[in-house]
N, C-alpha and C positions, 0 to 999 in steps of 0.2 A: 097445668105445667107437668110436662114429662119428667120422671126422675133423672133422665139424662141431662136435660136442660138445667134442672135443678142443681145437679152435681157441678156442671160447668160454671153456672153462676156462683155457687158457694165457692168453688176453687179460686175464682178471680175476684171475689169479694163483691159482687154485684147483687144489688137488691131488687127484686120485682115488686113494684108497688101498683096500686089500683090507678086506673086513669084519672080518677077524680082527685088524686092527691098530687101536689106540687112536687116535681122531680128535683132531687138534688144531685150532687156528684155521686157516681157509681150506682145510680138508680134508673131503672127503665120500667116502662109500662108496655114495651113493645114485644110482648110475648109471643104473639102470632108471628112476627117477623123472625123472631129468634128460632121458633120451632120449625119454621119453613126453611130457614138456612141450614139448621142442624139436619132436618130430614133430607133435604136435597143434596147437600154437600159435605155433611159429615161433621163429627166433633172436632177434629183438628182444623178444618177450615173455620168453623164458627169460633174456637179459642183464637185463631189468628186475627180474625175480624175484631174481636172484643179486645184483644191485646192491643190492637192498633189503635183503638180509641181510648181505653181506659189507662193504658201503660205509657201514655204521653202527657206532657207538661200541662196543656190547657183544655183538654177535650173530655174530661171525665164526666161532664154534664151532657154529653152528646149521644147518648145511648137512645137515640130516637130513630124510628123506622126508616127515613129517607137516608140518614147517614150510615146507618148499619148495611143498607142495601147497597149504597154507593161503595162503601169500602170492600164489601164482598164482591161486587163487580169488578173492582180494580185488582183485587187479589185472585179472582178467578181468570181474568185476563192476562195478568203478569204474575204467576206464582212464584217465579224466581226472584222476584223483587223482596219477598218477606225475609226478615231477618233484622239484625241489629242496625244496619243503615236505613233500613225502611222505617224502623220505630224512631230513630233519630231524625229523619226527614219529617215524620209525622209530628214530632215535638215542634217543629217550625210552622206547622199548619195549623191555621184557626178554623176549625170544623164549624164552630158558631157562626162565624161571619159568613162562610160558605152557605150554611144552611138559611141564613137570613136572606142572602142574595138570591138563592134558589127560590124561596118562598115568594119573594117580591116579583119573580118572573114567572110564576107557576101558569100564567095565562098562555105562555109560549112553549114552555118546557116543564116537564114533571120534575120535581125536586130531586128524586133519586138520580136521574139521567144528568141533570144539571150539575149536582155535587159531583158525580163521577167524572164528569168532563172537567170540573174544575181541579179536582185531586190529580187527575191524570196530567193536566197541564203543569201543575207544580212539581209532581213526582218525576216526570220525565226529564225534568232539568238535571236531576241527580242520576238517574237510572238509564237514561238515553240521550246523553249530552251531544253525541255526534248527530243525531237526528234533530235535535234543538238547534244545533248550529246550522244545519241546512235550511231551517225555516227562516232564519234570520236574513 
């Protein structure tokens, strides 16, 4: 793990554990994913992604690669969404349920993309209400 990633994880109280260990809240074994996001999109983006997961009510256990990638994808596509309202919206989203639904359909769609789609569908209700209204 690079020192930059170690610093971000320490700052946010995230422990990196071996793949062979059972993950608990605020623990991840997705080091390669975290390093990739950090390298390609920078420290601030990675912090935003991780905060979106661990600074919310029920998602502290969801530091898994498909969820990390999906949250990253959403924030890259809609950077203006990030902030207090975004974190409040994430409080109401059950990432574990989305992850399970995505895994159940992995024959049709990769979990990363499926979770990103489900996340977008939930978040656009708050951040693009006029677009949502047109779809109804």
